[in-house]
VOBA-1610 file (N, C-alpha, C; in pm, whole numbers, padded with zeros to 5 digits, always signed):
BEGIN
Met-02144+06351-02326Met-02129+06216-02377Met-02155+06215-02526Val-02112+06109-02591Val-02127+06096-02735Val-02250+06014-02765Ala-02331+06059-02861Ala-02451+05986-02897Ala-02415+05845-02943Gly-02498+05749-02908Gly-02475+05612-02951Gly-02382+05534-02860Val-02355+05585-02738Val-02265+05515-02647Val-02329+05387-02594Asn-02461+05379-02591Asn-02528+05261-02538Asn-02513+05141-02630Asn-02505+05023-02570Asn-02509+04898-02644Asn-02649+04839-02647Arg-02736+04892-02562Arg-02875+04847-02556Arg-02956+04953-02483Val-03087+04937-02487Val-03178+05022-02409Val-03263+04929-02324Phe-03269+04953-02192Phe-03352+04872-02105Phe-03419+04961-02003Trp-03499+04901-01917Trp-03591+04977-01834Trp-03525+05082-01744Ala-03405+05054-01695Ala-03344+05144-01597Ala-03293+05275-01657Cys-03278+05280-01788Cys-03223+05402-01849Cys-03327+05476-01932Thr-03454+05454-01905Thr-03559+05525-01979Thr-03656+05591-01881Gly-03726+05690-01929Gly-03826+05759-01848Gly-03924+05832-01937Ile-04042+05862-01883Ile-04143+05932-01963Ile-04200+06048-01883Phe-04225+06160-01954Phe-04270+06284-01892Phe-04387+06340-01973Phe-04481+06403-01901Phe-04594+06470-01964Phe-04579+06619-01938Cys-04583+06698-02046Cys-04552+06841-02036Cys-04660+06926-02102Asp-04659+07054-02067Asp-04751+07149-02130Asp-04738+07140-02282His-04851+07147-02351His-04849+07141-02497His-04789+07269-02554Gly-04682+07250-02634Gly-04610+07367-02684Gly-04608+07382-02834Gly-04678+07297-02908Gly-04678+07310-03053Gly-04608+07193-03119Ile-04582+07206-03249Ile-04522+07097-03324Ile-04375+07079-03287Thr-04307+07188-03253Thr-04170+07178-03204Thr-04169+07204-03055Pro-04073+07144-02982Pro-04073+07161-02836Pro-04071+07307-02797Ala-04153+07344-02701Ala-04161+07485-02662Ala-04184+07502-02513Ile-04147+07403-02432Ile-04157+07424-02288Ile-04054+07527-02246Thr-04087+07609-02151Thr-03996+07715-02109Thr-03931+07685-01975Asp-03989+07596-01898Asp-03931+07561-01769Asp-03971+07418-01736Ala-03876+07325-01752Ala-03908+07184-01733Ala-03947+07153-01589Asp-03906+07239-01494Asp-03939+07211-01355Asp-04088+07228-01327Thr-04153+07328-01388Thr-04294+07351-01362Thr-04382+07308-01477Gly-04326+07290-01595Gly-04406+07255-01711Gly-04417+07107-01736Cys-04339+07025-01665Cys-04337+06881-01690Cys-04359+06803-01561Asn-04420+06686-01576Asn-04437+06594-01465Asn-04389+06456-01503Thr-04322+06391-01409Thr-04274+06255-01428Thr-04387+06156-01406Ala-04391+06051-01487Ala-04478+05938-01461Ala-04398+05834-01382Tyr-04445+05804-01261Tyr-04378+05707-01175Tyr-04451+05572-01179Gly-04379+05468-01144Gly-04436+05334-01142Gly-04459+05277-01281Val-04397+05337-01384Val-04419+05293-01521Val-04354+05157-01545Gln-04428+05068-01608Gln-04380+04934-01639Gln-04338+04917-01784Ser-04403+04988-01874Ser-04368+04974-02016Ser-04415+05095-02094Val-04344+05123-02204Val-04380+05230-02297Val-04366+05175-02438Gly-04466+05197-02520Gly-04460+05157-02661Gly-04496+05275-02749Ile-04419+05296-02856Ile-04444+05407-02949Ile-04455+05350-03090Thr-04567+05374-03154Thr-04590+05323-03290Thr-04617+05439-03384Thr-04548+05441-03496Thr-04568+05543-03600Thr-04620+05475-03726Thr-04733+05523-03775Thr-04791+05468-03897Thr-04794+05578-04003Phe-04728+05553-04115Phe-04730+05646-04227Phe-04844+05605-04320Asn-04945+05691-04328Asn-05064+05661-04408Asn-05039+05697-04554Leu-05048+05598-04639Leu-05022+05617-04782Leu-05150+05594-04861Glu-05173+05681-04959Glu-05290+05670-05046Glu-05243+05659-05190Gln-05285+05551-05257Gln-05237+05525-05392Gln-05329+05585-05498Val-05268+05644-05601Val-05341+05695-05717Val-05290+05623-05841Phe-05382+05563-05915Phe-05348+05497-06041Phe-05409+05575-06156Glu-05378+05540-06279Glu-05435+05611-06395Glu-05460+05513-06508Leu-05552+05552-06594Leu-05578+05474-06714Leu-05452+05470-06800Gly-05427+05356-06863Gly-05317+05347-06959Gly-05192+05280-06905Gln-05185+05258-06771Gln-05068+05187-06719Gln-05105+05114-06591Ile-05039+04999-06569Ile-05064+04921-06448Ile-04984+04973-06331Gly-04876+05042-06361Gly-04787+05090-06255Gly-04850+05203-06173Leu-04795+05223-06056Leu-04843+05326-05965Leu-04818+05465-06022Tyr-04921+05549-06021Tyr-04907+05687-06070Tyr-04843+05774-05962Glu-04896+05769-05840Glu-04834+05840-05728Glu-04877+05774-05597Asn-04782+05764-05504Asn-04808+05711-05371Asn-04806+05830-05275Ile-04924+05881-05239Ile-04936+06006-05165Ile-04921+05980-05016Glu-04837+06060-04953Glu-04817+06049-04809Glu-04915+06140-04736Glu-05001+06077-04655Glu-05094+06153-04572Glu-05029+06183-04437Val-05106+06242-04346Val-05055+06275-04214Val-05024+06146-04137Pro-04907+06136-04074Pro-04875+06015-03998Pro-04955+06009-03868Asp-04974+05890-03818Asp-05039+05868-03689Asp-04936+05820-03588Ile-04929+05890-03474Ile-04839+05853-03367Ile-04923+05799-03251Glu-04884+05684-03200Glu-04955+05623-03088Glu-04856+05588-02978Val-04883+05636-02857Val-04798+05607-02741Val-04883+05535-02638Thr-04838+05416-02597Thr-04909+05338-02496Thr-04818+05323-02374Val-04871+05361-02258Val-04794+05359-02134Val-04872+05277-02031Glu-04801+05191-01958Glu-04863+05114-01850Glu-04786+05136-01722Lys-04857+05153-01612Lys-04794+05172-01482Lys-04870+05095-01375Val-04803+05074-01261Val-04872+05019-01145Val-04940+05133-01071Leu-05053+05106-01010Leu-05119+05203-00924Leu-05043+05204-00791Asp-04989+05320-00755Asp-04891+05324-00645Asp-04903+05446-00555Gly-05014+05517-00561Gly-05029+05635-00476Gly-04980+05763-00540Arg-04908+05753-00651Arg-04866+05872-00724Arg-04965+05902-00836Ala-04942+06013-00903Ala-05037+06060-01004Ala-05064+05953-01109Leu-05192+05940-01146Leu-05232+05849-01251Leu-05185+05902-01387Leu-05163+05811-01481Leu-05130+05851-01618Leu-05243+05936-01677Tyr-05366+05900-01645Tyr-05482+05973-01696Tyr-05481+06117-01647Asp-05437+06138-01523Asp-05419+06274-01472Asp-05310+06347-01549Leu-05196+06283-01565Leu-05081+06347-01630Leu-05108+06377-01777Ala-05190+06296-01840Ala-05216+06310-01983Ala-05327+06409-02014Thr-05387+06469-01911Thr-05490+06570-01930Thr-05452+06694-01850Thr-05518+06804-01878Thr-05487+06930-01810Thr-05594+06967-01710Asn-05666+06867-01660Asn-05783+06897-01578Asn-05750+06962-01446Ala-05633+06933-01389Ala-05609+06970-01250Ala-05595+07121-01229Thr-05505+07183-01306Thr-05480+07326-01284Thr-05478+07404-01414Gly-05508+07340-01525Gly-05500+07408-01653Gly-05363+07393-01718Asn-05268+07329-01650Asn-05140+07297-01711Asn-05090+07167-01650Ala-04965+07133-01678Ala-04915+07002-01636Ala-04869+06999-01492Ala-04863+07112-01425Ala-04805+07115-01291Ala-04909+07075-01188Ile-04930+06945-01173Ile-05035+06898-01083Ile-04978+06840-00955Ala-04848+06855-00933Ala-04783+06786-00821Ala-04841+06826-00685Asn-04898+06944-00675Asn-04944+06991-00544Asn-05096+06984-00529Thr-05164+06922-00623Thr-05308+06912-00610Thr-05345+06799-00517Ser-05465+06801-00466Ser-05511+06699-00373Ser-05617+06614-00440Gly-05572+06524-00526Gly-05664+06440-00601Gly-05732+06521-00709Ser-05764+06458-00822Ser-05828+06534-00929Ser-05909+06440-01015Asn-06036+06472-01030Asn-06122+06389-01114Asn-06089+06410-01261Val-06083+06299-01334Val-06073+06305-01479Val-06201+06245-01534Asp-06279+06326-01602Asp-06406+06283-01656Asp-06392+06252-01803Leu-06451+06140-01844Leu-06438+06093-01982Leu-06481+06197-02084Val-06584+06274-02052Val-06638+06374-02145Val-06575+06511-02121Val-06571+06555-01996Val-06522+06689-01963Val-06378+06709-02010Asn-06294+06607-01996Asn-06153+06621-02028Asn-06116+06563-02163Ala-06214+06540-02248Ala-06187+06477-02378Ala-06103+06565-02471Met-06107+06698-02453Met-06035+06789-02543Met-05891+06815-02498Asp-05853+06768-02380Asp-05721+06801-02325Asp-05609+06737-02407Arg-05498+06814-02421Arg-05381+06767-02495Arg-05256+06792-02412Met-05161+06701-02423Met-05032+06717-02357Met-04921+06677-02452Asp-04799+06723-02422Asp-04682+06678-02495Asp-04615+06567-02415Val-04564+06468-02486Val-04501+06352-02422Val-04354+06348-02460Tyr-04268+06337-02359Tyr-04124+06320-02380Tyr-04083+06184-02327Phe-04023+06102-02412Phe-03965+05974-02370Phe-03814+05985-02385Val-03742+05963-02276Val-03597+05985-02277Val-03523+05854-02260Ile-03407+05847-02324Ile-03317+05733-02312Ile-03184+05786-02262Ala-03140+05735-02147Ala-03018+05784-02085Ala-02902+05688-02108Asp-02785+05728-02062Asp-02666+05643-02064Asp-02697+05518-01982Glu-02679+05401-02042Glu-02714+05277-01972Glu-02625+05251-01851Arg-02516+05325-01836Arg-02426+05306-01722Arg-02472+05383-01599Gln-02573+05469-01613Gln-02623+05544-01500Gln-02716+05457-01416Gln-02714+05476-01285Gln-02801+05399-01198Gln-02943+05455-01193Ala-02961+05580-01236Ala-03093+05642-01242Ala-03086+05760-01338Leu-03202+05802-01388Leu-03204+05918-01475Leu-03149+06039-01401Gly-03064+06116-01469Gly-03006+06233-01407Gly-03028+06357-01490Ser-02932+06445-01491Ser-02945+06572-01563Ser-02939+06548-01714Gly-02967+06654-01789Gly-02969+06644-01933Gly-02839+06593-01992Ser-02727+06611-01922Ser-02598+06572-01976Ser-02580+06422-01988Asn-02661+06344-01916Asn-02645+06198-01926Asn-02748+06135-02018Leu-02822+06217-02095Leu-02922+06165-02186Leu-02859+06129-02320Asp-02900+06015-02374Asp-02853+05973-02506Asp-02945+06027-02615Ser-03075+06020-02590Ser-03171+06067-02690Ser-03306+06096-02626Ile-03387+06173-02697Ile-03521+06211-02653Ile-03614+06200-02773Val-03734+06146-02750Val-03838+06155-02851Val-03947+06246-02795Tyr-03989+06340-02878Tyr-04089+06440-02840Tyr-04213+06418-02925Cys-04327+06391-02861Cys-04454+06370-02930Cys-04546+06486-02893Ser-04589+06560-02992Ser-04659+06686-02968Ser-04810+06670-02970Gly-04876+06742-02877Gly-05022+06755-02879Gly-05097+06623-02877Met-05065+06539-02780Met-05124+06405-02775Met-05258+06404-02701Tyr-05356+06339-02762Tyr-05488+06321-02701Tyr-05498+06181-02640Val-05569+06168-02529Val-05597+06036-02475Val-05695+05965-02568Ser-05658+05842-02607Ser-05741+05764-02699Ser-05810+05648-02629Ser-05747+05592-02528Ser-05811+05483-02452Ser-05748+05474-02315Val-05825+05424-02220Val-05777+05402-02083Val-05829+05268-02036Ser-05751+05202-01951Ser-05798+05077-01892Ser-05731+05055-01757Tyr-05802+04986-01670Tyr-05754+04958-01535Tyr-05780+04811-01505Thr-05682+04746-01442Thr-05694+04605-01407Thr-05663+04587-01259Leu-05757+04529-01187Leu-05741+04502-01045Leu-05748+04350-01028Pro-05633+04281-01022Pro-05632+04135-01019Pro-05608+04079-00878Thr-05626+03950-00864Thr-05588+03885-00739Thr-05441+03844-00742Asp-05387+03823-00861Asp-05245+03791-00876Asp-05173+03910-00937Gly-05073+03963-00866Gly-04998+04076-00917Gly-05052+04209-00871Ser-05002+04314-00933Ser-05034+04451-00893Ser-05148+04509-00976Cys-05215+04608-00920Cys-05317+04682-00994Cys-05246+04773-01095Thr-05298+04779-01216Thr-05229+04853-01322Thr-05324+04947-01395Glu-05262+05046-01459Glu-05331+05142-01544Glu-05262+05145-01679Ser-05338+05147-01787Ser-05282+05160-01921Ser-05352+05274-01994Val-05274+05363-02054Val-05329+05476-02128Val-05264+05481-02266Thr-05345+05500-02368Thr-05295+05518-02504Thr-05327+05660-02550Leu-05225+05727-02607Leu-05241+05862-02658Leu-05213+05863-02808Val-05280+05952-02880Val-05260+05962-03025Val-05231+06106-03064Gly-05153+06121-03170Gly-05119+06252-03223Gly-05064+06236-03363Asn-05003+06342-03415Asn-04955+06341-03554Asn-04812+06390-03571Asp-04744+06425-03462Asp-04609+06481-03474Asp-04514+06416-03374Lys-04396+06377-03423Lys-04296+06312-03339Lys-04157+06354-03387Leu-04071+06391-03293Leu-03933+06428-03326Leu-03837+06350-03236Trp-03735+06289-03298Trp-03627+06224-03224Trp-03505+06314-03223Phe-03441+06325-03107Phe-03317+06402-03094Phe-03210+06315-03029His-03094+06305-03094His-02977+06244-03032His-02896+06353-02963Asn-02824+06312-02861Asn-02728+06405-02801Asn-02625+06440-02909Gly-02614+06566-02941Gly-02526+06610-03048Gly-02598+06634-03179Asp-02729+06611-03183Asp-02809+06638-03302Asp-02793+06785-03340Ser-02769+06811-03467Ser-02746+06949-03510Ser-02868+07037-03488Arg-02988+06977-03479Arg-03109+07055-03453Arg-03119+07094-03307Leu-03042+07028-03224Leu-03057+07043-03081Leu-02932+07095-03012Gly-02816+07069-03068Gly-02694+07094-02994Gly-02680+06985-02889Thr-02609+07011-02784Thr-02597+06914-02677Thr-02722+06917-02591Ile-02779+06800-02569Ile-02899+06796-02485Ile-02864+06856-02349Gly-02942+06949-02308Gly-02912+07024-02186Gly-02897+07172-02216Asn-02877+07206-02344Asn-02869+07347-02383Asn-03000+07389-02449Pro-03053+07509-02417Pro-03182+07552-02471Pro-03170+07606-02613Val-03139+07517-02708Val-03121+07564-02846Val-03217+07497-02944Val-03319+07430-02893Val-03418+07369-02980Val-03507+07477-03041Pro-03542+07466-03168Pro-03637+07562-03225Pro-03762+07570-03138Gly-03803+07693-03108Gly-03916+07713-03019Gly-03872+07751-02879Gly-03741+07746-02852Gly-03690+07793-02725Gly-03700+07693-02612Ala-03700+07563-02644Ala-03714+07462-02539Ala-03592+07458-02449Asp-03615+07420-02325Asp-03507+07405-02228Asp-03508+07260-02180Phe-03411+07181-02229Phe-03403+07041-02191Phe-03311+07020-02071Gly-03266+07127-02010Gly-03165+07115-01907Gly-03206+07027-01790Asp-03335+07025-01757Asp-03379+06949-01640Asp-03468+06830-01675Ile-03482+06801-01804Ile-03578+06699-01843Ile-03542+06563-01785Gly-03412+06533-01775Gly-03372+06406-01716Gly-03385+06407-01566Ser-03344+06515-01503Ser-03345+06521-01358Ser-03485+06540-01301Glu-03585+06558-01389Glu-03723+06560-01341Glu-03759+06430-01271His-03694+06321-01312His-03721+06192-01249His-03635+06179-01124Val-03699+06178-01009Val-03627+06170-00882Val-03633+06026-00831Ala-03517+05968-00811Ala-03512+05830-00763Ala-03540+05827-00613Thr-03668+05812-00577Thr-03708+05813-00437Thr-03763+05677-00397Ala-03787+05660-00271Ala-03849+05537-00223Ala-03995+05531-00269Asn-04055+05417-00252Asn-04195+05401-00289Asn-04282+05504-00218His-04391+05541-00284His-04486+05630-00221His-04540+05564-00094Ala-04581+05646+00002Ala-04621+05596+00134Ala-04732+05491+00125Thr-04824+05506+00030Thr-04935+05411+00022Thr-04892+05280-00041Gly-04782+05281-00118Gly-04733+05159-00180Gly-04812+05118-00302Val-04760+05016-00370Val-04826+04961-00488Val-04955+04892-00445Gln-05063+04921-00519Gln-05195+04868-00484Gln-05210+04724-00536Arg-05258+04637-00446Arg-05280+04498-00479Arg-05419+04456-00433Arg-05447+04327-00436Arg-05585+04281-00410Arg-05638+04326-00274Glu-05549+04331-00173Glu-05595+04369-00040Glu-05628+04517-00028Asn-05590+04594-00131Asn-05616+04738-00128Asn-05749+04778-00190Val-05825+04681-00241Val-05960+04709-00290Val-06054+04712-00169Leu-06114+04828-00144Leu-06196+04847-00023Leu-06341+04809-00053Leu-06370+04679-00040Leu-06502+04629-00076Leu-06613+04693+00006Ala-06582+04732+00129Ala-06684+04793+00213Ala-06734+04926+00158Ser-06657+04985+00065Ser-06697+05113+00004Ser-06735+05099-00142Cys-06722+04980-00198Cys-06750+04959-00340Cys-06897+04929-00366Lys-06942+04968-00485Lys-07077+04933-00532Lys-07062+04829-00642Ile-07107+04707-00615Ile-07095+04595-00708Ile-07236+04551-00748Pro-07258+04518-00876Pro-07394+04482-00922Pro-07451+04361-00850Thr-07581+04364-00828Thr-07650+04254-00760Thr-07674+04135-00851Asp-07643+04147-00982Asp-07648+04030-01070Asp-07551+03922-01022Ile-07446+03964-00953Ile-07344+03871-00905Ile-07395+03802-00780Phe-07396+03670-00783Phe-07452+03593-00672Phe-07379+03625-00542Gly-07457+03652-00439Gly-07403+03682-00307Gly-07401+03829-00273Val-07407+03918-00376Val-07411+04061-00350Val-07550+04096-00297Thr-07555+04154-00180Thr-07683+04177-00113Thr-07753+04304-00156Ala-07676+04405-00199Ala-07736+04533-00239Ala-07639+04606-00330Asn-07694+04686-00423Asn-07610+04763-00515Asn-07572+04896-00451Thr-07524+04885-00328Thr-07480+05002-00251Thr-07345+04969-00188Ala-07284+05069-00127Ala-07154+05047-00065Ala-07161+04935+00037Gly-07071+04838+00023Gly-07065+04727+00117Gly-07150+04608+00080Gly-07227+04617-00028Gly-07316+04507-00066Gly-07243+04381-00107Ala-07115+04394-00145Ala-07036+04276-00185Ala-06939+04234-00077Asn-06944+04301+00036Asn-06846+04275+00143Asn-06898+04168+00237Asn-06912+04044+00185Asn-06959+03934+00269Asn-06896+03804+00222Ser-06911+03700+00299Ser-06840+03574+00276Ser-06890+03495+00157Asn-07001+03538+00094Asn-07053+03468-00023Asn-07001+03523-00155Val-06926+03633-00151Val-06876+03697-00273Val-06724+03686-00276His-06672+03627-00384His-06528+03605-00396His-06481+03659-00531Leu-06449+03788-00535Leu-06409+03854-00660Leu-06265+03817-00695Asn-06244+03776-00821Asn-06110+03745-00870Asn-06042+03865-00933Ser-06118+03940-01010Ser-06058+04055-01080Ser-06168+04150-01126Ile-06128+04276-01141Ile-06213+04379-01200Ile-06133+04450-01307Ser-06188+04460-01427Ser-06121+04531-01537Ser-06217+04636-01592Ile-06166+04758-01607Ile-06245+04872-01655Ile-06174+04931-01775Ser-06247+04958-01883Ser-06182+05015-02001Ser-06278+05102-02080Ala-06219+05198-02153Ala-06296+05287-02240Ala-06210+05324-02360Asp-06268+05320-02479Asp-06199+05355-02603Asp-06266+05478-02661Leu-06188+05589-02672Leu-06245+05716-02715Leu-06255+05728-02867Gly-06187+05641-02943Gly-06204+05636-03088Gly-06185+05769-03159Arg-06068+05828-03148Arg-06044+05962-03204Arg-06054+05965-03357Glu-06120+06069-03408Glu-06131+06093-03553Glu-06080+06233-03584Ala-06015+06249-03699Ala-05957+06378-03737Ala-06056+06463-03816Ile-06054+06594-03789Ile-06126+06692-03871Ile-06021+06771-03948Asn-06027+06762-04080Asn-05932+06833-04166Asn-05995+06960-04223Glu-05913+07047-04277Glu-05962+07169-04341Glu-05871+07204-04458Leu-05927+07275-04554Leu-05849+07320-04669Leu-05739+07415-04625Gly-05625+07407-04691Gly-05517+07501-04665Gly-05411+07450-04570Thr-05435+07336-04507Thr-05335+07280-04417Thr-05346+07128-04419Lys-05231+07063-04396Lys-05229+06917-04398Lys-05266+06859-04262Leu-05229+06929-04157Leu-05250+06878-04022Leu-05396+06894-03981Pro-05459+06793-03920Pro-05595+06810-03868Pro-05597+06920-03763Tyr-05705+06997-03760Tyr-05712+07101-03658Tyr-05775+07050-03529Tyr-05834+06929-03535Tyr-05891+06873-03413Tyr-05912+06723-03433Arg-05893+06647-03325Arg-05923+06503-03327Arg-06031+06479-03222Tyr-06153+06464-03271Tyr-06267+06458-03181Tyr-06295+06315-03135Val-06367+06305-03026Val-06407+06177-02971Val-06531+06127-03045Ser-06532+05999-03078Ser-06647+05939-03147Ser-06751+05895-03044Tyr-06843+05986-03011Tyr-06950+05951-02917Tyr-07054+05866-02987Pro-07121+05778-02913Pro-07105+05752-02770Pro-06983+05666-02740Ile-06925+05687-02621Ile-06810+05608-02578Ile-06861+05493-02491Glu-06832+05372-02533Glu-06871+05258-02451Glu-06768+05235-02341Val-06817+05221-02221Val-06732+05189-02105Val-06769+05048-02060Thr-06670+04962-02051Thr-06696+04824-02014Thr-06630+04790-01881Cys-06691+04699-01810Cys-06638+04652-01682Cys-06659+04502-01674Glu-06551+04428-01657Glu-06559+04283-01641Glu-06525+04246-01498Ile-06612+04168-01437Ile-06591+04123-01299Ile-06590+03971-01299Glu-06477+03913-01260Glu-06467+03767-01253Glu-06474+03724-01107Val-06549+03618-01081Val-06563+03567-00945Val-06533+03418-00942Thr-06482+03372-00829Thr-06478+03228-00803Thr-06616+03189-00754Thr-06688+03114-00835Thr-06828+03088-00804Thr-06843+02976-00702Ile-06945+02989-00622Ile-06978+02882-00526Ile-07112+02818-00560Ser-07182+02877-00662Ser-07316+02824-00694Ser-07353+02838-00841Gly-07262+02881-00929Gly-07298+02911-01067Gly-07327+03059-01083Asp-07355+03102-01206Asp-07372+03246-01226Asp-07507+03297-01174Met-07606+03209-01163Met-07736+03243-01103Met-07805+03360-01174Val-07785+03372-01304Val-07850+03476-01384Val-07952+03410-01475Asp-08079+03441-01459Asp-08186+03389-01545Asp-08194+03471-01673Ala-08232+03405-01782Ala-08253+03475-01910Ala-08374+03414-01978Gly-08472+03496-02009Gly-08592+03445-02073Gly-08646+03542-02177Ser-08705+03487-02282Ser-08756+03570-02391Ser-08890+03635-02357His-08952+03591-02250His-09086+03637-02216His-09086+03753-02117Lys-08967+03804-02081Lys-08963+03906-01977Lys-08841+03996-01996Ser-08839+04105-01921Ser-08718+04187-01913Ser-08626+04125-01809Asn-08501+04106-01848Asn-08408+04032-01763Asn-08318+04119-01676Leu-08299+04245-01714Leu-08193+04324-01655Leu-08244+04451-01588Thr-08166+04500-01494Thr-08191+04630-01432Thr-08062+04710-01433Asp-08073+04844-01428Asp-07955+04929-01419Asp-07881+04903-01289Gln-07748+04906-01298Gln-07665+04880-01181Gln-07558+04988-01169Ala-07528+05026-01046Ala-07418+05119-01019Ala-07289+05040-01002Ile-07178+05098-01051Ile-07046+05039-01029Ile-06952+05148-00979Tyr-06894+05124-00863Tyr-06799+05218-00803Tyr-06695+05135-00729Val-06567+05166-00755Val-06458+05091-00695Val-06362+05189-00628Leu-06321+05158-00506Leu-06232+05244-00430Leu-06111+05163-00382Leu-05991+05222-00396Leu-05868+05162-00347Leu-05820+05235-00222Ser-05731+05172-00149Ser-05687+05231-00022Ser-05600+05354-00041Asp-05544+05377-00161Asp-05470+05502-00184Asp-05563+05614-00227Thr-05694+05591-00217Thr-05806+05682-00249Thr-05833+05694-00398Thr-05764+05619-00483Thr-05802+05614-00624Thr-05940+05550-00635Ser-06027+05611-00718Ser-06162+05556-00733Ser-06205+05559-00879Phe-06298+05469-00912Phe-06352+05456-01047Phe-06504+05456-01036Asp-06567+05555-01098Asp-06712+05568-01090Asp-06770+05554-01231Leu-06845+05447-01253Leu-06906+05420-01384Leu-07054+05457-01386Gly-07097+05534-01289Gly-07235+05579-01287Gly-07330+05468-01245Ser-07459+05492-01269Ser-07564+05402-01219Ser-07643+05334-01330Lys-07597+05343-01457Lys-07672+05283-01567Lys-07592+05175-01639Asn-07524+05092-01561Asn-07454+04978-01618Asn-07550+04860-01630Lys-07545+04792-01744Lys-07627+04672-01762Lys-07539+04554-01801Leu-07582+04438-01757Leu-07510+04315-01785Leu-07521+04283-01934Ala-07407+04279-02003Ala-07405+04250-02146Ala-07389+04101-02172Ser-07314+04033-02084Ser-07298+03888-02097Ser-07247+03831-01967Val-07273+03702-01948Val-07218+03631-01833Val-07175+03494-01880Ser-07060+03449-01833Ser-07010+03318-01875Ser-06965+03238-01755Tyr-06991+03108-01762Tyr-06948+03014-01660Tyr-06844+02924-01723Gly-06732+02901-01654Gly-06628+02815-01709Gly-06540+02759-01600Gly-06449+02672-01641Gly-06360+02608-01546Gly-06427+02491-01478Gly-06369+02447-01366Gly-06425+02334-01293Gly-06409+02202-01365Ser-06309+02193-01454Ser-06290+02071-01531Ser-06206+01969-01454Thr-06183+01855-01517Thr-06101+01751-01454Thr-05956+01791-01442Gly-05920+01903-01502Gly-05784+01954-01486Gly-05757+02007-01346Gly-05863+02028-01270Gly-05848+02065-01131Gly-05871+02211-01099Glu-05895+02296-01202Glu-05913+02439-01173Glu-06053+02466-01116Asn-06063+02577-01048Asn-06192+02617-00990Asn-06284+02674-01097Ala-06413+02659-01076Ala-06511+02720-01167Ala-06517+02870-01140Thr-06529+02946-01247Thr-06540+03092-01236Thr-06655+03141-01322Cys-06704+03258-01287Cys-06805+03327-01367Cys-06754+03467-01398Thr-06772+03508-01522Thr-06731+03642-01564Thr-06854+03721-01605Tyr-06876+03832-01538Tyr-06990+03920-01564Tyr-06937+04043-01638Ser-06988+04067-01758Ser-06942+04180-01840Ser-07051+04286-01846Tyr-07017+04408-01804Tyr-07113+04518-01799Tyr-07077+04626-01900Ser-07178+04698-01943Ser-07159+04803-02042Ser-07241+04926-02004Thr-07179+05044-02021Thr-07251+05170-02011Thr-07189+05265-02112Phe-07237+05389-02119Phe-07187+05481-02221Phe-07166+05620-02162Asn-07053+05679-02199Asn-07018+05818-02166Asn-07010+05844-02016Ala-06989+05740-01937Ala-06985+05758-01791Ala-06863+05687-01733Leu-06759+05763-01705Leu-06643+05712-01633Leu-06569+05832-01573Thr-06563+05837-01442Thr-06487+05939-01374Thr-06382+05869-01290Val-06255+05905-01315Val-06144+05846-01243Val-06086+05952-01151Asn-06083+05923-01023Asn-06028+06017-00925Asn-05893+05965-00878Gly-05788+06043-00902Gly-05654+06002-00863Gly-05634+06003-00714Pro-05519+05951-00668Pro-05491+05947-00524Pro-05501+06085-00459Ala-05543+06088-00333Ala-05555+06215-00262Ala-05421+06286-00254Asn-05314+06208-00235Asn-05181+06265-00243Asn-05132+06244-00385Asn-05176+06332-00474Asn-05155+06315-00617Asn-05016+06363-00658Ala-04913+06320-00585Ala-04779+06371-00608Ala-04710+06302-00723Thr-04622+06374-00790Thr-04542+06317-00897Thr-04400+06295-00852Ala-04366+06331-00731Ala-04230+06311-00681Ala-04237+06270-00535
//
């Protein structure tokens, strides 16, 4: 096909893949084993920031030189939780030491243990006339983002809509290829510098039915196995099942962590040799409830108000979120219940540091 045949780009003709890190130029040798498809993806955003540093001099008001620093590439991906591999799994190498995690049986991703992991990200745009992504020959263009680190993760478990995961990755190198690009030849031929083979990059996405467990929704939160803080009125114990009673009405749970990557530079090269995590990493969890009695949290200057609380959430596809046992209530708010007719709600916001382990579905398949 000829590059530029599309009149638009929309959700049905795009796909995203996480592959073994191969350097600044694409260097995967076998797309079948080196790459994994992200399924259930709802949106992808790619932002490139060119960092400019200005130098002025005595004797003139005009700019002396506008120096170009290393660019920052940011990729944000959101998906529904659906029984297939989590984005956090795909974006790290924790499972087997490479990207081929399709045959693993669930895999923990630890906020600290997996902080150094890097992956390459391929976002593909296909012919808009295709009903699904196919072989390399139907691709219009590919963007390749090299050596991406996870920068932030978040999970939302609502009462309205589907449970979702959002992951942001950061890096410093990005290459766009059109079908017919002189640097690439025809997409599908292994002629990219570095010996990349794009022949199967499109067909990595298999148009199959939903995973057996299905998209996770409110009924898939297994309260009988969750650990919910006792600060929340009605929770009987900070152990499994303590919130599984008729006095507790959870509206939503949101979990997030920002790794705050910083670059370490060295003389002799422009590219940072490492982007480290800015410890400590704050992990936050917001739990909103439909209240039946108010927030019931006392606060006094004459005493200690808080105790450490464990937070653990389990879904029916076996995805779990463990925030450890040292979460403390950072704030609580009561709102709603106005003459507009809405119900009163309470939002309990918890904070801990350096503690978040996300365990993907037991059937951690990518296809």
